[in-house]
C-alpha positions, 0 to 999 in steps of 0.5 A: 447546449453541450460542447465537447472538446477533445484534446489529444496530447501527451501528459508532458504536453498537458502539464506544460500547457497548464503550467504544472511542474514536471515531477517525473524526476522526483517520482523516479527517485521516490520509486527507486528509493522505495524499491531499495528499502523494500529490497533491504527489508525483504532480505532481513525478513526470516520466513520462520519468524514471520510465521511464528508472529502471524500464527501466535496472533491468530491463535490469540485472536481465536481464543479471544473470539471464543471467550467473547462468544462464551460470555455472550451465550452465558448472558 
C-alpha cells in the first residue's frame, strides 16, 4: 500500500508547523558578514603578488614531479 501526501506551503510555514526556529535573520547577518570580509580581502589582494606565489608553487611542483619521474625510471 502506498500513500502519497503532497503539502503546498512556504518554507516559513513549514518551519512554523514543525516547530523549527526562524534562522533567516541569522543567515542574513552571516551572509552580510561574509560579503564584508570578502570585500576587505579582495581590496587587500595584489594580483602581481598572487601570480608570483602561484607561479613559484607551480614551478616547484613541476621540478619535484620531474625529479620523481627521473628517480622512478632509474630503478
